[in-house]
C-alpha positions as CSV (number, residue, x, y, z in Angstrom):
1,X,-1.1,-2.0,6.8
2,X,-1.7,-0.1,10.0
3,X,-0.2,3.2,10.7
4,X,-0.6,5.8,13.4
5,X,-2.7,8.8,12.4
6,X,0.1,11.2,12.3
7,X,-0.1,10.9,15.9
8,X,3.1,9.6,15.3
9,X,5.6,8.0,17.2
10,X,5.3,11.2,19.1
11,X,4.3,8.9,21.8
12,X,7.9,8.0,22.4
13,X,9.0,11.5,23.2
14,X,9.0,12.8,26.7
15,X,5.8,14.7,27.5
16,X,5.3,17.5,30.0
17,X,3.3,17.0,33.2
18,X,0.2,18.5,31.6
19,X,0.3,16.0,28.8
20,X,-1.5,12.6,28.6
21,X,-1.2,10.3,25.7
22,X,-4.0,7.9,24.9
23,X,-3.4,4.9,22.6
24,X,-6.7,4.6,20.8
25,X,-8.2,1.2,21.5
26,X,-5.4,-0.9,20.0
27,X,-7.4,-4.1,20.9
28,X,-10.1,-3.1,18.4
29,X,-7.5,-3.0,15.7
30,X,-6.0,-6.3,16.7
31,X,-9.5,-7.9,16.6
32,X,-9.8,-7.3,12.8
33,X,-6.4,-9.0,12.0
34,X,-6.0,-12.7,11.2
35,X,-5.3,-14.8,14.3
36,X,-1.7,-15.7,13.4
37,X,-0.7,-12.1,12.8
38,X,-2.4,-11.0,16.0
39,X,-0.6,-13.6,18.1
40,X,2.8,-12.7,16.7
41,X,2.1,-9.0,17.4
42,X,1.1,-9.8,21.0
43,X,4.3,-11.8,21.5
44,X,6.9,-9.3,20.4
45,X,5.5,-5.8,19.9
46,X,6.0,-2.7,21.9
47,X,2.6,-1.2,21.5
48,X,3.7,2.3,22.4
49,X,6.1,2.4,19.4
50,X,3.9,0.6,16.9
51,X,3.2,2.7,13.8
52,X,1.7,0.5,11.3
53,X,1.1,-3.1,10.1
54,X,1.7,-3.9,6.4
55,X,0.0,-6.8,4.7
56,X,0.9,-7.4,1.0
57,X,-0.3,-10.4,-0.9
58,X,2.4,-13.1,-1.3
59,X,4.8,-11.4,1.2
60,X,5.5,-11.8,4.9
61,X,3.5,-9.3,7.0
62,X,5.5,-6.6,8.8
63,X,5.1,-4.5,11.9
64,X,6.7,-1.2,11.6
65,X,7.9,0.8,14.7
66,X,9.3,4.2,15.1
67,X,12.9,3.1,14.5
68,X,12.6,-0.5,13.4
69,X,10.7,-3.2,11.6
70,X,9.8,-6.8,12.4
71,X,8.4,-9.7,10.3
72,X,5.3,-11.3,11.7
73,X,5.9,-15.0,11.0
74,X,7.4,-17.0,8.1
75,X,4.2,-17.4,6.1
76,X,3.2,-15.0,3.3
77,X,-0.1,-13.2,3.4
78,X,-2.9,-14.9,1.5
79,X,-5.9,-13.5,-0.3
80,X,-8.2,-15.0,2.3
81,X,-6.4,-13.1,5.1
82,X,-6.8,-9.8,3.2
83,X,-10.5,-10.5,2.7
84,X,-10.8,-11.3,6.4
85,X,-9.6,-7.8,7.3
86,X,-11.7,-6.0,4.6
87,X,-14.9,-7.7,5.9
88,X,-14.3,-6.4,9.4
89,X,-13.6,-2.7,8.8
90,X,-15.7,0.1,7.6
91,X,-16.4,0.6,3.9
92,X,-13.6,1.9,1.7
93,X,-14.1,5.3,0.1
94,X,-12.9,6.6,-3.2
95,X,-9.6,7.4,-1.6
96,X,-9.2,3.7,-0.7
97,X,-9.3,4.4,3.0
98,X,-11.5,2.8,5.7
99,X,-11.6,3.0,9.5
100,X,-12.9,1.3,12.6
101,X,-15.9,3.0,14.2
102,X,-15.1,5.5,17.0
103,X,-11.3,4.9,16.8
104,X,-8.6,6.8,15.0
105,X,-7.1,3.8,13.2
106,X,-7.0,4.0,9.4
107,X,-6.8,1.1,7.0
108,X,-5.7,1.9,3.4
109,X,-6.0,-0.5,0.5
110,X,-3.8,-1.2,-2.5
111,X,-5.8,-2.6,-5.4
112,X,-4.9,-4.4,-8.7
113,X,-6.1,-3.3,-12.1
114,X,-9.4,-5.1,-11.6
115,X,-10.1,-3.4,-8.2
116,X,-9.3,-6.4,-6.0
117,X,-7.5,-5.6,-2.7
118,X,-3.9,-7.0,-2.8
119,X,-2.4,-5.0,0.1
120,X,-3.4,-3.2,3.3
121,X,-1.7,-0.6,5.4
122,X,-3.1,-0.5,9.0
123,X,-2.1,2.7,10.6
124,X,-2.3,3.1,14.4
125,X,-4.3,6.1,15.5
126,X,-3.5,7.8,18.7
127,X,-4.9,10.9,20.4
128,X,-2.3,12.9,22.3
129,X,-3.5,15.5,24.8
130,X,-1.3,18.5,25.5
131,X,0.7,18.5,22.3
132,X,0.0,22.1,21.4
133,X,1.4,23.7,24.6
134,X,4.4,24.5,22.5
135,X,2.3,26.8,20.3
136,X,-0.6,27.6,22.6
137,X,0.0,31.3,22.4
138,X,-0.1,31.2,18.6
139,X,-3.3,29.1,18.5
140,X,-5.1,31.4,21.0
141,X,-4.1,34.6,19.1
142,X,-7.0,34.2,16.7
143,X,-4.6,34.2,13.7
144,X,-5.0,31.7,10.8
145,X,-2.3,29.0,11.0
146,X,-0.8,26.7,8.4
147,X,1.1,23.7,9.6
148,X,3.8,22.1,7.4
149,X,5.9,18.9,7.9
150,X,6.7,15.5,6.6
151,X,4.3,12.6,7.1
152,X,4.4,11.1,10.6
153,X,5.6,14.3,12.3
154,X,2.3,15.0,14.1
155,X,0.4,17.5,11.9
156,X,-3.0,15.7,12.3
157,X,-2.4,15.1,16.0
158,X,-1.9,18.8,16.5
159,X,-5.0,19.7,14.5
160,X,-7.1,17.4,16.6
161,X,-5.8,18.9,19.8
162,X,-6.2,22.5,18.4
163,X,-9.9,21.7,17.7
164,X,-10.3,20.4,21.3
165,X,-8.6,23.4,23.0
166,X,-10.5,26.0,20.9
167,X,-13.9,24.3,21.3
168,X,-13.7,23.2,25.0
169,X,-11.3,25.6,26.7
170,X,-11.9,28.8,24.6
171,X,-15.6,28.0,23.9
172,X,-15.3,28.9,20.2
173,X,-17.5,27.5,17.5
174,X,-15.2,25.0,15.7
175,X,-16.0,23.0,12.6
176,X,-13.7,20.3,11.3
177,X,-13.8,19.4,7.6
178,X,-12.7,15.7,7.9
179,X,-12.0,14.4,4.4
180,X,-10.6,11.0,5.3
181,X,-12.1,10.7,8.9
182,X,-8.5,10.9,10.1
183,X,-9.1,13.8,12.5
184,X,-12.2,12.6,14.3
185,X,-12.2,8.9,13.5
186,X,-14.5,6.7,11.4
187,X,-18.3,6.4,11.9
188,X,-21.0,9.0,12.5
189,X,-20.1,9.8,16.1
190,X,-16.8,11.7,16.2
191,X,-14.0,10.7,18.6
192,X,-14.0,12.6,21.9
193,X,-10.5,13.8,21.3
194,X,-11.9,16.7,19.2
195,X,-13.8,18.1,22.2
196,X,-17.0,20.1,21.4
197,X,-15.9,20.7,17.8
198,X,-18.4,19.7,15.1
199,X,-17.2,17.4,12.3
200,X,-18.3,17.5,8.6
201,X,-17.5,14.4,6.6
202,X,-16.7,14.6,2.9
203,X,-18.3,12.2,0.4
204,X,-15.2,12.1,-1.8
205,X,-11.8,13.9,-1.7
206,X,-12.6,16.0,-4.8
207,X,-15.4,17.7,-2.9
208,X,-13.3,18.9,0.0
209,X,-13.3,22.5,-1.2
210,X,-17.1,22.5,-1.6
211,X,-17.6,21.3,2.0
212,X,-15.2,23.9,3.2
213,X,-17.4,26.7,1.8
214,X,-20.5,24.9,2.9
215,X,-19.2,24.9,6.5
216,X,-18.9,28.7,6.5
217,X,-22.2,29.4,4.8
218,X,-24.4,26.9,6.8
219,X,-22.9,26.6,10.2
220,X,-21.4,30.0,11.2
221,X,-18.1,28.8,12.6
222,X,-15.5,31.0,14.3
223,X,-12.8,28.5,13.5
224,X,-12.5,25.9,10.6
225,X,-10.0,23.1,10.9
226,X,-8.9,21.3,7.6
227,X,-6.3,18.7,7.0
228,X,-4.2,18.3,3.8
229,X,-5.0,21.3,1.6
230,X,-3.6,20.0,-1.6
231,X,-5.4,21.4,-4.7
232,X,-5.9,24.8,-6.3
233,X,-9.6,24.7,-5.5
234,X,-9.0,24.0,-1.9
235,X,-6.5,26.9,-1.7
236,X,-9.1,29.2,-3.2
237,X,-11.7,28.0,-0.7
238,X,-9.2,28.7,2.1
239,X,-8.8,32.2,0.9
240,X,-12.6,32.7,0.7
241,X,-12.9,31.5,4.3
242,X,-10.2,33.9,5.5
243,X,-11.8,36.8,3.7
244,X,-15.0,36.2,5.7
245,X,-13.1,36.7,9.0
246,X,-13.0,33.0,10.1
247,X,-9.9,31.7,11.7
248,X,-8.5,28.9,9.6
249,X,-6.2,26.1,11.0
250,X,-4.9,23.8,8.4
251,X,-2.1,21.6,7.1
252,X,-0.6,21.4,3.6
253,X,1.9,19.2,1.7
254,X,5.4,20.5,2.1
255,X,8.3,20.5,4.6
256,X,8.9,24.2,4.8
257,X,7.7,27.7,3.8
258,X,10.3,27.6,1.0
259,X,8.8,24.4,-0.5
260,X,5.4,26.0,-0.4
261,X,6.7,29.1,-2.2
262,X,7.9,27.0,-5.1
263,X,4.6,25.0,-5.3
264,X,2.5,26.7,-8.1
265,X,-0.7,25.0,-6.8
266,X,-0.4,26.0,-3.2
267,X,1.6,29.2,-3.1
268,X,-1.6,31.2,-3.1
269,X,-1.9,30.2,0.6
270,X,1.0,32.5,1.4
271,X,0.1,35.3,-1.1
272,X,1.0,33.9,-4.4
273,X,3.8,35.0,-6.7
274,X,3.7,37.2,-9.8
275,X,6.4,38.3,-12.3
276,X,6.6,42.1,-12.5
277,X,8.4,44.0,-15.2
278,X,10.2,47.1,-14.0
279,X,11.1,50.2,-16.0
280,X,14.7,50.8,-16.8
281,X,15.1,53.4,-14.1
282,X,13.5,51.3,-11.5
283,X,15.5,48.2,-12.4
284,X,18.7,50.3,-12.3
285,X,17.8,51.8,-8.9
286,X,17.1,48.4,-7.4
287,X,20.1,46.9,-9.0
288,X,18.1,43.9,-10.3
289,X,16.9,42.5,-13.6
290,X,13.9,44.1,-15.3
291,X,11.6,41.1,-14.4
292,X,11.4,40.3,-10.7
293,X,9.1,38.1,-8.6
294,X,6.8,39.8,-6.0
295,X,4.0,38.7,-3.7
296,X,0.7,38.9,-5.5
297,X,-1.7,39.3,-2.5
298,X,-2.0,39.2,1.3
299,X,-1.4,35.6,2.6
300,X,-4.4,33.5,3.4
301,X,-2.5,32.3,6.6
302,X,-1.0,34.8,9.0
303,X,1.4,32.3,10.6
304,X,3.2,29.3,9.2
305,X,4.5,26.6,11.5
306,X,7.1,24.1,10.3
307,X,7.3,20.8,12.2
308,X,11.0,20.0,12.2
309,X,10.7,17.2,14.7
310,X,8.1,16.0,17.2
311,X,9.3,18.4,19.8
312,X,10.9,21.1,17.6
313,X,9.0,23.7,15.6
314,X,9.9,26.7,13.5
315,X,7.4,29.5,13.6
316,X,7.1,32.2,10.9
317,X,5.0,34.8,12.8
318,X,4.7,37.4,10.0
319,X,4.2,35.4,6.7
320,X,3.8,38.5,4.5
321,X,7.1,40.0,5.5
322,X,8.9,36.6,5.4
323,X,7.7,35.9,1.8
324,X,8.7,39.4,0.6
325,X,12.2,38.8,2.0
326,X,12.6,35.4,0.5
327,X,11.5,36.7,-3.0
328,X,14.3,39.4,-2.6
329,X,16.8,36.7,-1.9
330,X,17.1,37.3,1.9
331,X,17.1,34.4,4.3
332,X,14.1,33.9,6.6
333,X,14.8,33.7,10.3
334,X,11.9,31.9,12.1
335,X,11.5,31.5,15.8
336,X,12.5,28.0,16.8
337,X,10.9,26.3,19.9
338,X,11.8,23.0,21.4
339,X,10.5,20.9,24.3
340,X,13.4,19.8,26.4
341,X,13.7,16.3,28.1
342,X,12.1,17.8,31.3
343,X,9.0,18.8,29.3
344,X,9.7,22.6,29.5
345,X,9.3,24.8,26.3
346,X,12.4,26.7,25.2
347,X,13.0,29.3,22.5
348,X,16.4,28.4,21.0
349,X,16.2,31.0,18.2
350,X,14.4,34.3,18.3
351,X,12.6,35.3,15.2
352,X,13.2,38.6,13.5
353,X,11.4,41.3,15.4
354,X,8.6,42.7,13.3
355,X,9.5,46.4,13.1
356,X,6.6,48.7,12.7
357,X,6.2,49.2,8.9
358,X,5.4,52.9,9.2
359,X,8.7,53.6,11.0
360,X,10.8,52.4,8.1
361,X,8.7,52.4,4.9
362,X,5.8,54.3,3.4
363,X,2.3,52.9,3.4
364,X,2.8,51.6,-0.1
365,X,5.2,48.9,1.0
366,X,2.7,46.0,1.3
367,X,1.5,46.6,-2.2
368,X,4.7,45.3,-3.7
369,X,8.1,45.7,-2.1
370,X,8.9,49.4,-2.2
371,X,12.6,50.0,-1.5
372,X,14.4,53.2,-0.6
373,X,16.8,55.0,-3.0
374,X,20.3,53.7,-3.2
375,X,21.6,56.8,-1.3
376,X,20.7,55.6,2.2
377,X,21.8,58.8,3.9
378,X,19.4,61.0,1.9
379,X,16.6,58.5,2.5
380,X,17.0,58.6,6.2
381,X,17.0,62.5,6.3
382,X,14.1,62.8,4.1
383,X,11.9,60.2,5.7
384,X,12.4,61.1,9.3
385,X,9.5,63.6,9.6
386,X,7.3,61.4,7.3
387,X,7.9,58.3,9.4
388,X,6.9,60.2,12.6
389,X,3.7,61.2,10.9
390,X,3.0,57.7,9.7
391,X,3.6,56.3,13.2
392,X,1.0,58.7,14.5
393,X,-1.4,57.6,11.8
394,X,-0.8,53.9,12.5
395,X,-1.5,54.4,16.2
396,X,-4.9,55.9,15.4
397,X,-5.7,53.7,12.4
398,X,-9.3,52.9,11.9
399,X,-9.9,49.1,12.0
400,X,-12.4,47.9,9.4
401,X,-14.1,44.5,9.6
402,X,-15.1,43.1,6.2
403,X,-18.3,41.0,6.4
404,X,-18.8,39.1,3.1
405,X,-16.5,41.7,1.5
406,X,-13.4,40.7,-0.7
407,X,-10.4,41.3,1.6
408,X,-8.0,41.8,-1.2
409,X,-10.1,44.6,-2.8
410,X,-10.6,46.2,0.5
411,X,-6.8,46.3,1.2
412,X,-6.3,47.7,-2.3
413,X,-8.9,50.4,-1.6
414,X,-7.3,51.4,1.6
415,X,-3.8,51.5,0.0
416,X,-4.9,53.6,-3.0
417,X,-7.0,55.9,-1.0
418,X,-4.1,56.7,1.4
419,X,-6.2,56.5,4.5
420,X,-5.0,55.5,8.0
421,X,-6.9,52.1,8.2
422,X,-6.2,48.5,8.8
423,X,-8.3,45.4,8.3
424,X,-9.6,43.8,11.6
425,X,-9.4,40.0,11.9
426,X,-12.1,39.9,14.6
427,X,-15.3,41.8,15.1
428,X,-14.3,42.6,18.7
429,X,-11.3,44.6,17.4
430,X,-13.2,46.6,14.8
431,X,-14.1,50.3,14.8
432,X,-16.5,49.9,11.9
433,X,-17.9,47.3,9.5
434,X,-18.1,47.1,5.7
435,X,-20.7,44.5,4.8
436,X,-22.0,43.0,1.6
437,X,-25.8,43.6,1.4
438,X,-26.7,40.0,0.7
439,X,-24.7,38.8,3.7
440,X,-26.0,41.5,6.0
441,X,-29.6,40.8,5.2
442,X,-29.3,37.3,6.7
443,X,-28.4,39.0,10.0
444,X,-26.5,36.2,11.7
445,X,-25.7,36.4,15.4
446,X,-22.4,38.0,14.6
447,X,-24.1,41.0,13.0
448,X,-26.6,41.3,15.7
449,X,-23.8,41.5,18.2
450,X,-22.2,44.3,16.1
451,X,-25.5,46.1,16.2
452,X,-25.6,45.9,20.0
453,X,-22.2,47.4,20.1
454,X,-23.4,50.2,17.7
455,X,-20.5,49.9,15.3
456,X,-20.9,52.1,12.2
457,X,-21.9,49.7,9.4
458,X,-21.4,50.6,5.7
459,X,-23.4,48.5,3.2
460,X,-22.3,47.8,-0.3
461,X,-24.5,46.1,-3.0
462,X,-21.8,44.2,-4.8
463,X,-18.2,43.0,-4.2
464,X,-16.7,45.3,-6.9
465,X,-13.7,47.4,-6.3
466,X,-15.6,50.6,-7.1
467,X,-18.2,50.0,-4.4
468,X,-15.6,49.0,-1.8
469,X,-13.5,52.1,-2.5
470,X,-16.6,54.2,-2.3
471,X,-17.3,52.8,1.2
472,X,-13.8,53.5,2.3
473,X,-14.1,57.1,1.1
474,X,-17.4,57.4,3.0
475,X,-15.8,56.2,6.2
476,X,-13.0,58.7,6.1
477,X,-15.0,61.7,4.7
478,X,-12.5,61.8,1.9
479,X,-12.3,65.5,1.2
480,X,-10.7,66.5,4.5
481,X,-8.4,63.5,4.6
482,X,-7.1,64.1,1.1
483,X,-6.4,67.7,1.9
484,X,-4.3,66.5,4.9
485,X,-2.4,64.0,2.7
486,X,-1.7,66.4,-0.1
487,X,-0.4,69.0,2.5
488,X,2.0,66.3,3.7
489,X,3.0,65.5,0.1
490,X,3.8,69.1,-0.7
491,X,5.8,69.5,2.5
492,X,7.8,66.4,1.5
493,X,8.4,67.9,-1.9
494,X,9.7,71.1,-0.4
495,X,12.0,69.1,1.9
496,X,13.2,67.2,-1.2
497,X,13.9,70.4,-3.1
498,X,16.0,71.7,-0.2
499,X,17.9,68.4,0.0
500,X,18.6,68.4,-3.7
501,X,19.9,72.0,-3.6
502,X,22.2,71.2,-0.7
503,X,23.7,68.0,-1.9
504,X,23.5,68.5,-5.7
505,X,22.0,64.9,-6.0
506,X,18.6,63.6,-7.0
507,X,16.1,62.9,-4.2
508,X,13.2,60.5,-4.6
509,X,9.9,61.1,-2.7
510,X,7.3,58.6,-1.5
511,X,5.0,56.9,-4.0
512,X,1.8,59.0,-4.6
513,X,-1.2,58.9,-6.9
514,X,-1.1,60.9,-10.1
515,X,-2.9,64.0,-8.7
516,X,-0.6,64.3,-5.7
517,X,2.5,63.8,-8.0
518,X,1.3,66.7,-10.2
519,X,1.2,68.9,-7.1
520,X,4.7,67.8,-6.2
521,X,6.0,68.6,-9.7
522,X,4.4,72.1,-9.4
523,X,6.2,72.6,-6.0
524,X,9.5,71.8,-7.7
525,X,8.8,74.2,-10.5
526,X,8.0,77.0,-8.0
527,X,11.5,76.5,-6.6
528,X,13.0,76.5,-10.1
529,X,13.9,72.8,-9.9
530,X,13.4,70.0,-12.4
531,X,11.6,66.8,-11.5
532,X,10.3,63.6,-13.1
533,X,8.3,60.5,-12.2
534,X,9.9,57.1,-11.9
535,X,8.6,53.6,-11.1
536,X,5.3,51.9,-11.9
537,X,2.0,52.0,-10.2
538,X,1.2,51.8,-7.3
539,X,4.8,52.8,-6.4
540,X,5.3,55.5,-9.0
541,X,6.9,58.6,-7.3
542,X,8.5,61.9,-8.0
543,X,12.2,62.4,-8.2
544,X,13.6,65.9,-7.6
545,X,16.6,66.6,-9.9
546,X,19.6,68.8,-8.9
547,X,20.2,72.1,-10.6
548,X,22.4,71.7,-13.6
């Protein structure tokens, strides 16, 4: 059966002036079909809308279009006709897929228990230029992007066009991991629709994750394009790639971000989920059960795009914040873009503006969903000077580029060290580098460039949390910084004491480490006030109690 490589009956939608659709050598596909089937197709088909041709043993062959189906003659398919097609296409891999050299067509086989082919699905492959104008700004942002959508909605077509735009127009080093030869076509020479991108073929689907890692280690890409991330090993490989600072553009099974969140195999792509048991006080304060779900780690992908229809997309531009909201029961509000009949791009729903975190929550928020006390008025009064301070810190935050360094551990080290730092996605945005010695010694071009720019580089021998945290402390000359943070914490405690005295109600402070909390308790004692600690690490904090 022949079916269009997720190029999809996109072809039938109205394209903008800058778009050009190319039907990929349909004659070459017709040439491998039995004569009677080819003749019937030429008589009645609308080639623009043809999606696939289905040939099942003992049944009448069918041509399937975007919105209809037609039988190709009264005679049933014979075993000889199936063998005729099999002999004229490329060899079938372990995934039972074959292709026609230098085209995007895909032929998939159905076999019986003895391995004999008893059915074929011939899928029409088309390359469509200009399909990513609707998300061009997102693609060029340098962020890692995950595309979701039902089969036939254009995921693979968009991946192909992304590879072309990034490699040809933006002159980036792009490597495609092409497991089924669906992105760049069958044969050793890739289809020109991928531009200057390089293509790595995969011997068998189970090795896709290994080829993903090989692409990073051997070919120094700036962008990796991967279709159909579907296993836990592939999800782990994707995280490894992202941690090395490589932009990742991929697709995964699932219609929406919500589907992905409930998929235990793939939810790691958006940070993963873990059950956290709260203390009695914390559960009471939140008004929740003692066991809640929270995001486990930073997402592998910065942006998730849901393909609702060929010309309608939903964009989640801040995946971490969106996942946190969904786990707390709130409804996600993505940005929705459409291409109208005239070909212009319209935003029909604005996404939620990503408010600066520092202005509304303390720096511990990303570690696991910190929420303010139930008394909103007190929280606003108490946090006002702190928020201003945090905004100032955020504006001057040091951007650290991890080279071969575990990104999750670096984020944890920044969080627990309470330093004004962020992780840079690109070397061009970085203020300094933390590099793993084994990676640094190879001195690829990226590191030579950093040397030319004279960025401070901190080398660690191993990827342990202790070594990474030590490097972070070295960057910030920890002693002076810690004094500044403890001074702020003591001032916050004094403000909390004053608030508790005025209102006669308990006031909670920001989460701090154990040393800083002890200083805050001592501050409360000096003002003859009682205090205790509530919550669990890393969100454990001091609560100033009113005078009895």
